[in-house]
N, C-alpha and C positions, 0 to 999 in steps of 0.2 A: 312458763312453768312457775308456780309459786314457790318461793324460798322463804325460809324463816330466819329470824335473828336468834341470837343465843337466848334471848328472853322469850322466844316462842311467838313473837308477833310477826304476822305475815308482812313481807316486804312490800312496799308501795311502789318504789322506783322500778320501772320496767314493766309495769302493768297498766293497761289502758284505764284512764280515769276521766270522766266528764269534767268539763270546766266548772270550777267551784262557783263562779259567778254566772254560769249559764242561765239559770232560771231568772235571775235579775235582768239579764239582757233580753231574753225573749219575751218577758212580760212587760218590759218598759220601765221596770223599777230602777235600773241602772241609768244614772243621769250623766250626760256628757257635758263638756265645758260650756257649751252654749245654752244649756237647759237649766242650770242650777239657779234657783231664785235668790235675789238679793233685794233687801228693802231699799227704796229710793234709788233704784237703778237707772242710770242714764245710758244712752247708746251712742257709740261713736261710729262714724263712717269715713273711711279713708278716701281721699281724693288723690288720684294718681295722674301723672303727667300724660299729656296727649302728644308730646314730641319725644323723639328718641335722643336728642342731645341739644343742650342749650342752657339758658338761664331764665329764672323767673323774673319777669319785668314788673309784675304787679298782681295783686289779688284783690278782687272787688268783694270785700267781706260785708260791707254795710247792708246791702239788700238781703243777704242771707241771714245775718243776725236779726233782721226784722221779721223773719218768717216764723210761723207758729211753732212753739216748742224748742226753738234753737237756743242752746245755752252758751256755746262758744265755737269759735273757729280757730284752731291752732295751726300755726305755720312758722316758717323760718324767722319771721319778724317778731313773734311774740312768745314762742315756746320756751320753756325753761332750758337753760344750758346743760349739756350733758358732757361727761368725761369721755373722751375718745382715745386717749393714749394709755392703753393698758394691754396686758397679755391675756388672751382668752384661754379657755380650757384646752382647745385644740388648735392653738396658734393665734395669729393676729385676728382681732374681731372684724367682722364684716361691717364696713361703714354704713351699710344700709340700715343697720339697727339704730344708729344715732340719728333719729328722725328730726327733721326741721331745724337743722343746725347751719344751713347755708342755702344759697339760691341756685346751686348748680343742679342740672338734670343730666345724669349719665346714661339713661336708657328710658325707653317707653315704659310707662307703668311705675315710674319712681314716685314714692309718696311725697306729695307737695302740701297737703293740708289734711286736717281731721276736723270734721264737723260733728259736734256733740249736741244731741237733742234729747227730749224726754222720751221719745219712742224711736224704735228702729225705722219706722216708716217716715217719720219727720226728718230723721238724720239723713236717710237716703235721698229724699226729695230735695233737701237743702244742699246736699253734696252734689247732686246733679245740676243744681242751679248755680253753683259757685263758678264764677268766671276767673280764669287764671290767664294772664298774659305772659307770653314767652318771647325771648330773643332766641330764635331757632338757629341752630348751627348744623352743618352737614354731618351725617352719621354714616356708619358702616357696620352692617350686620351680616355681611356675606362671608360665611365660613368656607363655602365651596372654592372661592378664589383666594382665600387668606393663606398665609404661610410664610411670606417673605419676612415678616417681622416676628416670627416665632422665636421663642427663647426657652431655655431650660430653667425651671424653677429651682431655687436653692435647695429645697428639701427633697428633690427628686433627681439627683445626679445620675447620669448614665452609668450603666454597669458594663464593663468591657473586659474580655480576656481573649487572648489568641489573635491571630492574623486573619481577619474576616476575608479580605480579598484573596489571600493565598488559598484558604480552605475552600472558598467557593469555586475558585479556578480548578482545584484538584478534585472536585466532586463529580461523580458520574451523572448525577441528576440534580437539577436546581429548580426550585419553585421561587418565583419572584412576582408577588401580586400585591395589589392594594385593596383593602377592604374598608368599607365605610358604614358607620352606624349613625342614625339621625338623632336630633334632639328628642329626648323622651321625658315625660312628666310622671310624677308619682300617682296622681289621680286617685288618691284614697277617698273613701266615702265621706268621712267627716271633714268638713272644712276646718281651717285653723280658727280658734276662738279663744279669747282670754277676757277675764274680768279682773279688774284691779280696784282695790280700796285701801284706805289707810285705817288701821284699827289699833288704837292704843299705841301709837308711835311705830307700828310695823306696817310695811307694805305687804299686803296680802294679795296673792294672785292665784286665781283658779284658771287653769289652762289645759290645753290638750298638747302634751309634749312627750318626748322620749327620754327626758331626764329633768326632774325638778331641780336637782342640784345644779345642773348646767345653766338652766334659765335663771335660777336665783343668783348664781355667781355673776352672770352677765348684767342683770338688773342692778345688783349692788354696785358693780363697778361703774356702770353708766350713770347712775344717780348719786355716786359717791357716798354710799351708805355702808354702815357696818353690816357684814354678811348676816349677822344674827337679826338684823332689822328687816330682812326679806324672807317671806314665807310663801312657798309655791306648792300647790297641790294639783294633782292630775290623775284622778282615780281611774277613769275610763277613757280610752283613746280609740277612736274609730279608724285606725290605720295611720302609719307614719312613714315607713319605708326609707327613712333617712331625712325626711323633710321637716320633721317637727322638733327642731332645736330652737335656739333663740331666734326670734323673728320680729318683724316690724310691728305686728299687731299687739304683741305684749308690751312693747315700749310705748305704743300709742295709748293703750289703755292706762298705763301707769302715768304718763304725762297728763292725761285728762283728769285722772283721779287726783293727782297732785294739785292741779289747777283749780278744780271745782270742789274738792273736799267732799266727794261722794263717789259711790261705786260707779264705774264705767265699764261697759262691755264693748269689745270690738271683735267682729267676726268678718273674716275675709270672704268675699264673693268667689265663686268658682273662677271667674275671669281674672280676678286679682291674684289668685293662686298661681296663675301662669307667669306672673312677673315678680311676685314677692315671696314665693315659697321654695325657690330653687328648682332644679331640674338636672337631668343627666346631659352633660355636654355631648354634642355630636363629636364623632371621631373620624380621622383618616389614619389608617394604619397600614404600614408597609411591612410585610413579612417575607424574608428570604431564608429559604432552607436549602442546604446542600447536603447530599448524602452519598455514601458509597453505593455500589451496586447491590449490596446486601441490605441496604436500608439504614445503616448506622449513620447518624448525623455527624457531619464534619463542621457544619456552620449553621448558626441560627442567629438571625437578626430580626428584631421586632421593635419598630418605632411607632409611636402613637402621638398624633397631634390632636389637641382638644382646645376648646375655647374658654376664656375667662372674661370677666368684665373689666372695665377701665378703672374700677375703684377697689377691687379686691382680687386676690389671686387664689384660684382653686384649680387643682389638677385632677383630671380623670386618668388614673394611671393604667391605661389599657395594656401597656407592655408588661405589667406585673406578673400575669400568669406564666409568661415564658421564663421568668426567673426561678420558677418552682418546678414546672412540669417536665422539661426535657433538657438534657445537657448536650454540649457539642464542644469540639476542640476550640472553635472560635464562637464566642457567645456574647452578643452585643444587644443591649436593650436600652431604650431611651424614651422618655415622656417629655413632650414639649407643649407649650401653650401659646396661644395668640390672643391678644386683647382686642375685643370688639365692643361696640356700643350696645351691649346686651346685659340682662340681669346676670348676677353671679350664679353659676351652677353650684350644685351641692352634692352630698352623698345621696345615692339612690341604690336600692337593693343590689348588693354585690358590686360596689363601685370599683371600676377597673376590671375586675374579673368578668363581669357580664359582657361588656363589649370586647374586651381583650380575648376572651375565650372564643368568641365568634371568629375572629381573625386567625388566631393560632390553630384552632381545631379544624377550620376550613382548609387552611394551608396544609395541615397534616394529611387531610383527606386527599388533597390534590397530589401530594407527594406519593401517597400510597398508590393512587391511580397510575402515576407515571412509572413507578417502580414495578407495577404489577403485583403488589403485595396486598394482603388483607389489611384494612385499616387498624384492626386490633393487633394483628401481628406486628405491624410497624411500631406501635406504641410499646409492645412488649420488648422489642429489640432496642428501644431507646429509654428503658426504665432506668433512672439514675440511682446511684447508690448513696448519694448525698446531695445536699442542696446545690444546684448548678452554679449559683452565684455565691452563696454564703459559704459553701463547703461544709456546713454543719450537718451532722447526722439527722435523719428523720426520726422524730419521736415515734411515729407510726405512719406507715404508708402501705395501704392495701388497694391501690388503684387497680392493679392487674387482677386481683381477686374479684373486684367489682365487675370488671369487664368479663371475666370468665363466667361469673354467676349470671350477669345480665345476658350474655350471649346464649347461655343455655336456656334461660326462660323466654327470651325473645324469639328463639329459633334462628339465630344468626347463621348457623352452620349450613342451613338450607338455602342461603342467599346466593344467587348468581351475581358475581361482581360486575358483570357487563351492564351498562346503563341502557335504559329505554326498551327493555325486552318484555317486561310484565305489563299486560294490558287487561283491563276489565271494562269492556264497552268503550266509552269515550275517555276513560280514565287511564293514564299511565301511572304505574305504581312503583314506589321505590322505598328503600330503607337506608337509614344513616345512623351514625354513632358519633360520639364525641366524649372527651374526658372533662371532668370538673374538679376544681379544687377551690378551697377557701381557707384563709388563715384561722387558726384556733388559738386566739390570744386570751389573755386574762389581765385584769387591771385591779388596782387597790380598791377595796370595798369594805364596808362595815355592815354589821347586822346586830340586832338585839333580840334575845329570846327570853320571854318571861314565863315562869311557871306560876299559873294562877291558883288561887286557893281552892277552886272548884275542880281541879284536876286537869284543866285544859292548858294549852300553851298558846301564847301570842308571839308571833314573829313580826318584828318591825325592820324592814329593809327598804331603802330608797330605790327600789326597782321600778320599772315601768312595764306595764302589760299593754302593748299596742295592738293586741289581737292575736298574739303568739301563743297564749296560754301560759305565760310566765307565772302568773299568780298560782295556777294549779300545779305547775312543776315545782315551785318552791314549797308548796304545801306537802307534796310527796317527799321531797328531799328532807324537809324538817321532820316529817313523821318517821322516816327511817332513822335519821340521826338521833331522835328522841326515843325510838323503839316504841312508838304508839301508833294507833290508827289515825288516818288523815282527818277523821271527824273530830279529833281532839285538838286539832291545830287550826289556828286562825292567823292568816297572813295579811298584814297591813303593808301597803306599798305606796309609792308615788307621793311622798311628803318630804319636802326638803328639811324639815325638822328632824327626820330620822337619821341624818348624817350622810357622809360620803358613800356613794355607790356608783359604779360605772353606768354609762348610758345604755339604753337599749339600742345598740348599734354595733356593727362590726362582728356580729355573731359572738360577742364577748359577754353579753349581759347575763344570761342564765348561768354560764360557767362561773363568772366572778361572784354573782350573788349567792349561788349555791355553795360555793366554797366558804363564803363568810357565814352563811346560815349554818352550815355543817360545823364549823369551828365553834360558834357560839352554843349550838345545841349540845355538842360533845362536852364542853366545859360545864354546861348546866347539869347534864346527867351526872357528871362526876360530883358536883357539889350536892346534888340531891341524894346521891348514894351515901355521902359522908354525913349528911344532916339527919335530923330527926323528924323532918316533915316540912311542909310548905307553910310559912306564916300567912296570916290573912291578907297581908299586902302583897304577897308574892315575892319571888326571887327573880332578878333580871341579870343576865350575863350578856356582855357586849364583846364583839370580836372585831378585829382589824387585821386583814390579811396582807397588808402592805409589805411587811417583811417577808412573808411566805412567797408572795409573787416575785419579789426581787431575788429570792434565793433559788428560783427555778434554773436549772442548768440550761445553757444555750442549746437550743434544738430548733429544727424546722418542724413547726407544729401546724398541721393542716388537717382538714377533712377532705376526702376525695370521693369521686363518684364517676359512674359511667352512664351516659345518657343514650337512649335508643329511640328512634322515631320511624314511623311508617307514614308515608304521604300518598295522596292521590292527586294527580295534576291533569286538568283539562287544558291542553295547550291551545285550544280554539278560543276559549273564553278567558283563559288566564287564571282560572280558579284553582287554588291550592287548598286541599283539605287534609289536615292531619288526622289519621285514622286511629293511631294508638301511640302511646309513649310509655316508656319504662325507664325508671331511674333506680340504680342500685348504688347505695352510698355506704361509706365507712365514716362514721361520725361519732365515735366514742360510745359512751354509755348513754343509751336512750332513756330519758327520764319518764316520759309519758308517750307511749306509741300512738295514742289517739291524736294528740295535738302535734307531735313530731311529723307524722305522716301528712297531716293537714298542711304544715309548713312546707314540706318538700313538694307535695303535689301543687300547692299554690305557686311555688317558685317555678316549677316546670310549666305550668299554665302561662305564667308571665313570660317565660322563654318562648313559648309558642306565639304569644301576643307580640313579643319583640321581633320575632322572625317574620310575621305575616301582616301585622296591623299597625303598630305604634310608630308615629312619625309626626313631629311638630314642625311645621314649615313656617319660616319667618318671611314676612313680606318686606322686601328690600325698601319699598317706598316709605312705609310707616315705621318699620323696625320691630313690629309686634308679631305675635303668633297668629296665624290665620286659623279661625275657628277655635278660639280659646275657651272651649267648654267641652262637656262630655259628649256632645253631639258631633263636634268637629274633630275631636281627638279620639281616634278609634282604638278601642281595646277589645280583646277577645271576650265574647259573650258565651252564654251556655251553648248556643248553636254551633260555636266554633270549637268547642272542647270535646274531644273524643274520650275514649277509655284511657285514663292516666293512672299508672300504677307506680308507686314508690315503695321501696323496701331498703333494708340495710343488712350488712353482714356484721358478724361479731368483730369488734375492734377494741381490744383491751390493751391499754398501755400500763404496765405494772408500776412504772415510775411516775405516773401522773397522780398527784394527790387527790384529785377530784374525779377525773375520768370523763367529765361531761364536756361536750362541745356544742356550740350553737348550730342550729339547722335552718335558721331563717333565710340564709342567703345562698347556700350552695345549690339549692334546687334550681335556681335560674341559670347557674353557670353551665355552659356547654349545651343548654337546651336549644338555643337558637341555631347553633352550629349543627347539631344533630338533624334539625329540620331542614336546614339549607343543604346539608350533605345528602339527605334523602331526596330532595328535589332534584339534585344533580343525578342521582341514581335512577330516578324516574324518567328524566328527560334528556340527560346527556349534556345539559347546559349548566354552567356554573353561575351562581348569583352571589356576587361579592358585595352587593349593596343592599342593606336592609332598609325597610321591609321588602319582602318579595311580593310586590303588589301584582294584581292581574295584568295591568298595562305593561309591566316590566317582563312578565312571562310571555305575553303576546309578542313584544318587540324582540325578544331573544330568538335567535335563529336556531331551532332545534332540528337536527337531522331525523328525529323520530316523531315529529309532529304529524 
């Protein structure tokens, strides 16, 4: 329903609005990082290691330098020296970014050289011809048998309360199971690409990233430059999902531009992205639940083991969801890692929550089965009043409302809880459900709003639109704050010169940027109301929400959701087909229902893909991913995606200064568990290992086959 402001202008937030850049994208006018033309552009091609561990013994550069169009071959013997001892935006920097600084090779696909030529074709041909000699060493990439050397990362200390052993012993029912998720890759459409050049004493970089501020800071520190001397732009991004932060290709382009004094572009191949762009670590998770006969939890233990590289520490915090979702008298969670000769993992859509919710919500379904309780009723009986670990009050928690609304719309009350009873020809049918949660954080950000002389407004905020519709959302937020129509607002984003703003990640971007834009717009309106008009040069107001973010009272701030799925399983062929999915979410004030629903549905589809398709297998002999391309790495396609519906309930926190939360990640959380629980309901067989492949369905012994 349309509401109006005091000035009589129709509100924009909460109404569906097409993407403001939509026409440019569908007509090809929107140019991505690898398409923007530069005069005198050279092209770089990375050469990556063919061994999984060892040292570079020599590089035969002379034959390659004699090839047509080749301008340079950069490697550890001749590349400019980089600064490696500094604090990054999100912790210690990944040494992978400091290219060509030593002769060590820590994993297959490690960058060992960059060939630069006049054309991309010449660079690729020369890179393929470059011979690199190695002193090969034994390697280990086997996560399945790893664990003896696992340790707890300093920033992820275990959380423990109560006597776990005693509470498990006193429980009427106990679930003790291991759940595994495989290595998964982002597989976004647009590859990583960056062009670097020096312009009037500044390093200019045009890139595809999730934060120009982040990339600019990393480049400034690596090259020992004044931060003002680095300018990064990233107007259009063809998907990121956590992968597009500081990466090797940006550094490679900057190194080559510094060496050759001309613009250089470096684009990763799809195969290189499997070793240089990060991925979601595989996990092995143990969940132990102990409950009274009435279903009240006495004990909850969730431990997660993930992998990291030998050169950098990254933790996939799969035990994180248990710290928020359910309480128990004894509550223990722990995240551990093991080092292997593999590339460093990174953030991937709903890091921690996506794999962690599969384990936790599958275990809850198993507990409900053993207790003879409805899975939703079990969750209702274990709804916490405060954060199970933090003890903090929830700013807003409408999980049970989501379940009740979802159950009504999905037809859950008509479900026979007994497995393997519904059949339709060769198909066994089943339904499942799972809970979802994701943090709703905010971070210091700045924005500037200018009142132009022609009556329009220009917003400058260093946000990133990685396909989420952020540019459109900020247009609507600014329009409401200024009390004007969206058509009078122009939003400029993704330029490091615009100042500090949080990254497009952690579902914190739109919330933080909107807060900064609202603050600047509100002050501008006040100044315009007190003034006599807009001068020809305009009026600009800049905001900084750092103090406001710091003043937020301590609360557990999260979005929540309830996922439902119906599947059909052919136990003879092993085929699993998801027939319908429904997700009901509580995610604060929805800015643009059109793009918000797009994000939620996209996340749910990814959860389907996670449940049934996605799996990167590492070859123990070579150390690399088998089938490192979009043909070998299976993702859900149109034929796999059924009716998927996402909606939300009203969720207003009167104490929240902005009321907006991100929706980019919660859609995937719990979706895989809902599918897996539905497969159990269809067949009577539990699948605790993802993906649920046809061969695994066939091998499973089902009494209902």
